[in-house]
C-alpha positions in Angstrom: 25.2 20.8 -19.8 22.5 22.1 -22.1 24.3 20.3 -25.1 22.2 17.0 -26.4 23.6 13.7 -25.4 24.0 10.6 -27.5 20.9 9.7 -25.7 18.6 12.2 -27.0 17.4 14.1 -29.8 17.9 18.2 -29.8 15.1 19.6 -27.2 14.5 22.3 -29.9 12.6 19.6 -32.1 10.3 18.3 -29.3 7.4 20.8 -29.5 4.4 18.4 -30.7 2.2 18.0 -27.6 0.9 14.7 -28.6 3.9 12.4 -29.3 3.1 8.9 -28.7 3.7 8.0 -24.9 3.6 11.7 -23.8 -0.2 11.5 -22.2 0.9 8.7 -20.1 3.8 10.9 -18.7 1.6 13.8 -18.6 -0.6 11.7 -16.2 2.4 10.6 -14.0 3.2 14.3 -13.7 -0.3 14.8 -12.5 -0.4 11.9 -10.0 2.8 13.2 -8.6 1.2 16.7 -8.2 -1.6 15.6 -6.5 0.3 13.3 -4.0 2.7 16.1 -3.0 0.7 19.3 -3.3 -2.9 18.0 -2.2 -1.8 14.9 0.1 -3.9 12.6 -2.3 -3.5 8.8 -2.3 -2.3 7.8 -5.7 -5.4 5.6 -6.2 -7.6 8.4 -5.3 -5.9 10.8 -7.8 -5.8 8.3 -10.4 -9.4 8.6 -11.8 -8.9 12.5 -12.5 -5.0 12.2 -13.2 -5.5 9.4 -15.7 -8.6 10.8 -17.5 -8.3 10.7 -21.4 -6.0 7.4 -21.2 -7.9 4.9 -22.9 -5.5 2.2 -22.7 -5.3 0.2 -19.7 -1.5 -0.3 -20.3 -1.0 3.6 -20.5 -2.8 4.1 -17.3 -0.7 1.1 -15.6 2.8 3.0 -17.1 1.6 6.2 -15.5 1.0 4.7 -12.3 4.3 2.8 -12.4 6.2 6.0 -13.2 4.8 7.9 -10.4 4.9 5.2 -7.6 8.6 4.5 -8.6 9.5 8.5 -8.6 7.9 8.6 -5.3 10.1 5.5 -4.1 13.2 7.0 -5.0 12.4 10.7 -4.7 15.0 11.7 -2.2 17.7 10.0 -4.2 16.6 11.4 -7.5 16.5 14.7 -6.0 20.0 14.2 -5.0 21.2 13.5 -8.6 19.2 16.6 -9.8 20.8 18.9 -7.2 24.2 17.6 -8.1 23.6 19.0 -11.7 22.2 22.4 -11.2 24.2 25.6 -10.1 21.1 27.1 -8.5 18.5 24.9 -6.7 15.2 24.0 -8.0 12.3 24.8 -5.8 10.6 21.6 -4.4 7.5 22.4 -6.4 9.1 23.6 -9.5 7.8 21.8 -12.5 11.3 21.3 -14.2 12.1 19.2 -11.1 8.8 17.0 -11.3 9.4 16.4 -14.7 13.4 15.5 -14.1 12.1 13.3 -11.6 10.1 11.0 -14.0 12.7 11.2 -16.6 15.3 9.9 -14.3 13.3 7.3 -12.7 12.3 5.9 -16.3 16.1 5.9 -17.3 17.3 4.6 -14.0 14.8 2.2 -12.9 12.1 1.4 -15.6 15.0 0.8 -18.3 13.5 3.3 -20.7 15.9 4.3 -23.6 16.9 8.0 -23.2 15.7 9.1 -26.5 12.3 7.7 -25.5 12.4 9.4 -22.1 13.2 12.7 -23.8 10.6 12.8 -26.5 7.9 11.9 -24.3 8.8 14.1 -21.3 10.4 17.3 -22.3 7.3 18.6 -24.2 5.7 18.7 -20.6 7.8 21.7 -20.1 8.1 25.2 -22.3 10.9 27.7 -22.5 14.0 27.5 -20.3 13.0 24.7 -18.1 13.1 22.5 -21.1 16.6 23.3 -21.8 17.5 23.2 -18.3 15.9 19.5 -17.9 17.4 18.5 -20.9 20.9 19.4 -20.2 20.5 17.8 -16.3 19.3 14.5 -17.8 21.9 14.3 -20.4 24.7 15.0 -17.6 23.3 12.7 -15.2 23.3 9.6 -18.0 27.0 10.9 -19.1 28.0 10.5 -15.6 26.6 6.8 -15.6 24.9 7.8 -12.2 23.4 5.0 -10.4 20.7 4.9 -7.6 21.6 3.2 -4.3 20.8 -0.4 -3.5 17.6 0.9 -1.3 15.7 4.4 -1.2 16.4 7.2 1.1 13.5 7.7 3.4 12.1 11.2 3.3 13.7 13.2 6.3 10.5 13.4 8.3 10.0 9.6 8.0 13.6 8.7 8.9 13.3 10.8 12.0 10.1 9.4 13.3 10.8 5.6 12.2 14.4 6.0 13.6 12.9 7.2 17.0 10.4 4.4 17.1 12.3 1.5 15.5 16.1 2.2 15.8 17.1 -1.4 15.5 14.5 -2.0 12.1 14.7 1.3 10.1 17.6 0.1 8.0 15.8 -3.2 7.2 12.6 -1.5 6.3 14.3 1.1 3.9 15.7 -1.9 2.2 12.3 -3.6 2.0 11.2 -0.4 -0.2 13.7 -0.9 -2.9 11.2 -2.7 -5.2 7.3 -3.0 -5.3 6.7 -6.4 -3.6 5.4 -9.7 -4.9 1.6 -10.6 -5.1 -0.2 -12.1 -2.0 -3.4 -14.3 -2.6 -5.8 -15.5 -0.2 -7.4 -18.7 -1.1 -11.2 -19.2 -0.5 -10.6 -22.8 0.4 -7.3 -23.2 2.2 -7.4 -26.9 2.0 -6.5 -26.5 -1.9 -3.3 -24.6 -0.7 -0.7 -27.0 -2.4 -2.7 -27.4 -5.5 -3.2 -23.7 -6.2 0.4 -23.0 -5.4 1.5 -25.5 -8.0 -1.2 -24.1 -10.5 0.1 -20.5 -10.1 3.6 -21.2 -9.8 4.1 -19.6 -6.4 4.9 -20.5 -3.0 3.0 -20.5 0.3 4.1 -19.0 3.6 0.8 -20.0 5.5 -2.2 -22.1 4.9 -4.6 -20.5 2.6 -1.9 -18.2 1.1 0.1 -18.3 -2.3 2.7 -15.8 -3.1 3.4 -15.0 -6.8 5.6 -12.9 -8.9 4.0 -9.7 -10.3 3.3 -10.0 -14.1 0.4 -8.8 -15.9 -3.1 -8.2 -15.0 -4.3 -10.4 -12.1 -7.6 -10.9 -13.8 -5.7 -13.1 -16.5 -4.4 -15.5 -13.5 -6.0 -19.0 -13.0 -8.5 -18.8 -10.4 -9.5 -15.1 -10.6 -12.5 -15.6 -12.9 -14.1 -18.5 -10.7 -13.2 -16.6 -7.2 -10.7 -19.1 -6.0 -8.7 -16.3 -4.5 -8.2 -12.6 -3.8 -5.5 -10.4 -3.2 -4.2 -9.6 0.3 -0.9 -8.9 2.0 0.2 -11.7 4.1 0.3 -9.4 7.0 -3.1 -8.1 6.5 -4.5 -11.6 6.7 -3.3 -12.2 10.5 -6.2 -10.1 11.9 -8.9 -12.3 10.6 -7.1 -15.5 11.3 -6.4 -14.6 15.0 -10.1 -14.8 15.4 -10.2 -18.5 14.4 -12.9 -20.9 12.9 -16.4 -19.5 12.8 -18.6 -22.6 13.2 -21.5 -20.6 12.3 -20.9 -17.9 15.0 -21.6 -14.1 14.4 -18.8 -11.7 13.6 -18.7 -8.0 13.0 -16.2 -6.5 10.6 -15.7 -2.9 11.1 -14.5 -0.5 8.4 -15.0 -3.6 6.1 -14.2 -2.6 2.5 -12.9 -3.5 0.0 -13.8 -6.9 1.9 -10.5 -9.0 2.1 -10.9 -9.5 5.9 -14.7 -10.0 5.2 -14.0 -12.6 2.8 -11.6 -14.2 5.1 -14.3 -14.5 8.0 -17.0 -16.0 5.8 -14.6 -18.6 4.3 -13.8 -19.7 7.9 -17.3 -20.2 8.7 -18.3 -16.9 10.6 -21.8 -15.5 9.9 -20.4 -11.7 9.0 -21.7 -8.6 9.4 -19.5 -6.0 7.1 -20.0 -2.2 7.8 -18.4 0.5 6.3 -19.5 4.1 5.6 -18.3 4.4 1.9 -20.7 3.8 -0.8 -18.1 3.1 -3.3 -16.0 1.0 -1.3 -18.9 -1.3 -0.5 -19.5 -1.5 -3.9 -16.1 -3.2 -4.3 -17.0 -5.4 -1.2 -20.1 -6.6 -2.8 -18.5 -7.4 -5.9 -15.9 -9.3 -4.3 -18.4 -11.2 -2.6 -20.1 -12.0 -5.5 -17.1 -13.3 -7.6 -15.9 -15.4 -4.5 -19.3 -16.6 -3.9 -18.9 -15.8 -0.2 -22.0 -14.1 2.0 -21.9 -11.5 4.3 -24.6 -8.6 5.5 -23.3 -5.7 4.3 -24.4 -2.5 6.2 -23.8 1.1 5.0 -23.2 3.1 8.0 -20.8 5.1 10.2 -19.4 3.0 13.1 -19.4 6.1 15.3 -23.0 6.3 15.1 -24.6 3.0 14.1 -26.2 0.7 17.1 -26.5 -2.9 16.4 -29.4 -4.8 17.5 -27.3 -7.7 18.6 -24.2 -8.6 20.0 -21.3 -10.2 18.3 -19.2 -13.2 19.3 -16.2 -11.9 17.4 -15.2 -8.3 16.1 -12.4 -7.2 13.7 -11.4 -3.5 13.6 -9.2 -2.7 11.0 -8.9 0.8 11.9 -8.4 3.8 9.6 -4.9 4.9 9.8 -1.9 6.6 8.4 -1.4 3.5 6.2 2.5 3.8 6.2 2.7 0.1 6.8 1.8 -0.4 3.0 4.5 1.8 1.9 6.4 -1.2 -0.4 3.2 -1.1 -2.3 2.1 2.4 -1.9 5.1 4.5 -1.7 3.0 7.8 -1.8 2.0 7.2 1.9 5.8 8.4 2.5 5.0 11.7 1.1 1.3 12.5 2.7 0.8 14.5 5.8 0.6 12.0 8.7 -1.9 13.6 11.5 -1.3 11.1 14.4 -3.6 13.3 16.6 -6.5 12.7 14.5 -6.1 9.2 13.5 -5.5 8.3 17.1 -8.7 9.8 18.1 -10.7 8.1 15.9 -9.0 4.8 16.5 -9.8 5.3 20.4 -13.4 6.1 19.7 -14.0 3.1 17.6 -12.2 0.7 19.8 -14.3 1.8 22.9 -17.6 1.3 20.7 -16.6 -2.1 19.5 -15.8 -3.4 23.1 -19.4 -2.6 23.9 -20.8 -4.6 21.3 -19.2 -8.2 22.0 -20.9 -11.2 23.6 -20.0 -12.3 26.9 -16.2 -14.4 26.1 -16.5 -12.7 22.8 -13.1 -11.7 21.0 -12.2 -8.5 19.6 -9.3 -8.1 17.3 -7.6 -4.5 16.5 -5.3 -4.0 13.6 -3.8 -1.1 11.7 -1.5 -1.2 8.7 0.6 1.5 10.2 4.4 1.6 11.5 3.5 4.5 13.7 3.2 3.1 17.5 0.9 6.1 18.4 -1.5 4.2 16.0 -0.8 0.4 17.3 1.1 -0.2 20.5 -0.4 2.9 22.2 -3.8 2.3 21.3 -3.6 -1.3 22.7 -1.8 0.0 25.8 -5.0 2.0 26.8 -7.5 -0.8 26.6 -8.8 -1.3 29.9 -12.6 -2.5 29.3 -11.6 -6.0 27.9 -9.2 -8.9 29.1 -6.2 -9.3 27.0 -5.9 -12.4 24.8 -2.3 -12.7 23.9 -1.5 -14.1 20.1 0.5 -17.2 20.3 3.7 -17.8 18.2 1.8 -21.1 16.8 -0.7 -18.8 15.6 1.6 -17.1 13.1 3.6 -17.8 9.9 7.2 -19.1 10.5 9.4 -16.3 11.0 7.0 -14.2 13.1 7.1 -13.9 16.7 4.5 -12.1 18.9 5.7 -9.4 21.3 6.1 -9.8 25.0 2.7 -8.2 25.6 1.0 -10.9 23.5 0.6 -8.4 20.3 1.9 -8.7 16.7 4.2 -6.4 15.1 5.0 -6.6 11.5 7.2 -4.2 9.3 8.5 -4.5 5.9 12.0 -5.8 6.7 10.7 -8.8 8.2 10.6 -12.0 6.0 12.9 -10.3 3.6 14.0 -13.6 2.0 10.6 -14.7 1.1 9.6 -11.2 -0.2 8.7 -9.2 2.9 5.3 -8.2 4.0 3.6 -5.1 5.2 3.7 -3.3 8.4 0.8 -4.2 10.6 0.1 -3.8 14.5 -2.5 -6.4 15.8 -3.9 -6.8 19.4 -6.5 -9.1 20.6 -9.0 -9.2 23.9 -11.9 -11.0 25.2 -15.0 -9.9 26.6 -15.5 -11.0 30.1 -17.6 -14.3 30.3 
């Protein structure tokens, strides 16, 4: 197993620490470590882990390697364990490097000699020879990954209990990163932009395109004709309807996708968030699209408005497990449903007090955890249910018996899928 394969050079020759391409692999290893050891999101870890990568394509490569390794980690570990006499520790550096090596060869179609040259120098001493031997043996056996990723054990148990009829479809949807969903500033131009972008539309104001290159290079970006937002994530704002100059409050608003939707639909929007950095992105998005909102830096748990609102959208902080197609790191981060559940309930209770008579409240979470969605909605008693109708949803989606919306990544699979979301709607007593 320690003999070099036809795919690689001898590991003894791979001593330079700065071979071309190695900094991106070192950054990918740091990204994996940040997720698995510290529970950070990939996006959160990227500025530190990718520090020193001056080229945008190197940073994109590091993120792609780390994301795919996290997406397929359980299956990569099975291949590694099949080739080692003694098990490697879950946090062993050799296992981490092997995950990166194998996912590059088996999912990203990197030549074996490139993988070896750029990854083995990340190890020293015996682990280098071990990693080289395991990698060579896996390729010699012509091993393949399954058609869809194996869910981490804790996730499989949790979702298997919550969604026994859907968990297999959810896993199948994770096999590849999703297409790119764009929301148009002017929904009347849907057909024109779908043709111009070479995409398809699944709803008015929506265009879905294949992922290719930087989004800044796509037609319409510079003039702010659209922004990126998953199809499921567009539903909460759409369920508030046309604004016609009425007032809307977007709680936990940054980075601003739903704020822009509401503004484009004619609402007079107050966008509130407690994160300075995220509000900077919201302001930049508003400036690019030419849309307007009153931006407020505050904590919704302590803020008190000086008015009541005709509509409130609460896209509450949550585990974000519904975004696992795009962010496979959520599969490996600790889910503290007790903490997020308490925060969601507190935000809901406050938001319900700020509605004008007859006003609507929409609650949403990008989560596949019933504790963050269905359980929260079932406890709402101070407002009247305002059931969601099938005619308000894209073709292929249906409301639940309670009049809520529940999506998961396995839905609309033939069209490219969508994120997992829960949405409920209520109305204040007139």
